[in-house]
Phi, psi and omega in degrees: 000132181292136181241160172256119192237136173260127175239116174269155187068032192290339179265006178276177180304301183285320181300322181289321177293321177297318178301314179302317182293317180296317177296322179297334178272359176097007180276165171259141185232132168256115180262134180232135179199140176268000175064023175293324174230348178289165184226119179300338176297334180290338182238012181300328182290350181267359178300128182091354177285117188293336182266010180236131175231133180246136177233124174276111181202159177265118184287355175283349172261125182308139182211170181210123179256012183087183186296131175229157179265337182207148177232128174246111183266095182254006189278120170173141165303141186233341180265145183308314179300325182285312183285340173284329177283326182247053188298308182291323178296324179294316177297321184290318182290330178287336182255285182297315181297318179296319179296321179297321180286326175296324178297322177297314179299318179295318183299320187251007180065034184269152170291148184228130174236128177254131177278100175264197192210155173295343178296345173300338180273350180062219174268092197292139174267350176249135184216130352292174185269123173262164181295340181278350180282130186275348172097167179226079189249135173278109187284353181234008178281172181304322183283351185296336180299328177272308184303311185284332174298318180289322180292319177296318180298325176296316179298317179297317180298317179292327178295320177294327177291314186284320190255342180239359174073020179284139180280086187258157177218143181235117177253125174265106187272129174263171186318124182232146182215170178148183176305143181084356171293123188302131185298335176252032183299329179092359178262171194302306188297311182295319177302307183295316182298314182292318179295318180296316182290335177271355182076019179270164176290142180278126183275117177250125179269138184072212180265000178082004180270351174294153189244155173218160177236120191254125181248130177288144191302322181296321177297316181299313182299321177300316179296319179298315181294319178297319179296319183296339182254012182260179175262012183272125182251338180280161182306142180227127177289131170232115181182179180261123184280000178282117189264133178235143167287161178298324178295321177295322177296317179301317179297319179297318179296317179298320180294314184291322182276342184074017183282150176256016183301147174263176181255148172231139186254133180235160179299148180288132178296156180299134176065017177292127183298138180272337179219143178209117179203122180280141163271113184254023179305319181294315180298322177297315185286314188274324187250353186053045184236140165203152183292151183245340189260123181286166181300311182296321178296316180295321178297321177296321179290341181263348192299314182298322179299311182292325175301323182290347182257358180288000000 
C-alpha cells in the first residue's frame, strides 16, 4: 500500500538514498532539509517527480506537513568537521528537532524511525558493540555535541514510545559510505578516496591500527527499512561487522583507485574511537538482515562518484 512519508535531512547522504528507495517502492515523499550540510545535488534527479515534494526548512521550528504514515528523522550534521563547526545546531536538532518530528508522528499516528549512531558507544570498552552496551562517552569533550545529541534523542524517542504510544524505531548506524558521501566529509572513506584520486598522500591518524567497519549505503538503507516496518522499538545496530584497520582500508582504496599515493601519519584526534565493530546478531535475528556488499565491491561502486568530484 502506498504511503505518504516524511524524510528529514532529505538532501543529505543517507536521506537522499532513503528517499530514492521509498519512491522506488511507490510511496510519496515529503523531503525536508535546512541545507546546512545537505546538498541539493543529491536530489536534483527528483525534479519533476510528482510523488516528491521538497521543503527547505529548519525542523527546530515547529512545522506540519499534513497527515503522514511514516516519519524518518535523518536530520543532523554527521561528519566531525561539520558537527564541530555547527556544535549548537547539532545539539538543537538532536533535541528540539527530534521532538518536533516526534510530535508529527504522534499527531498522525505515524511510524517513526530515528537515525541514531554507533557514536552512542563512544570509545567502547566492549568489543564488538551490542545494543545492551551503555557506552564510554566523554560528555564534555569536543565530540559530545554529536554523541550526546544522539543519546538524548534516543531517550526522547523511547519516552514518546512509552508515554505517548508512538510506534518508534531506533537505528544505530555504523560507518557508511557510497555515492553522495560528501567528498570533504572528513571521514575515512571520503578522505582516502579523494586523496588517492588527486594523487595526494593518504592521511592516517594515529598509527592506523584503530579499526572501523564499513557498510555500503544500499545495505544500510535495506536494514533501516526493515527495522522501520518491524515491531522492534529498542535500539538496533545496522552496519557491517567485517572489521578493518585504517591501514587496511587505505590499502583497499589504493587498489581500487590504482593510485600510487603514499601514507602520511598525523596525531589522533581527541576521543577518536580506537575500535568500532557492530554486533548485528539482533538485526539478523529480528530483521533477517545482514550486509551483502564487501568493502572492495562497495568502493568500486563508489568510484565514479568520487572521480566526478576531483
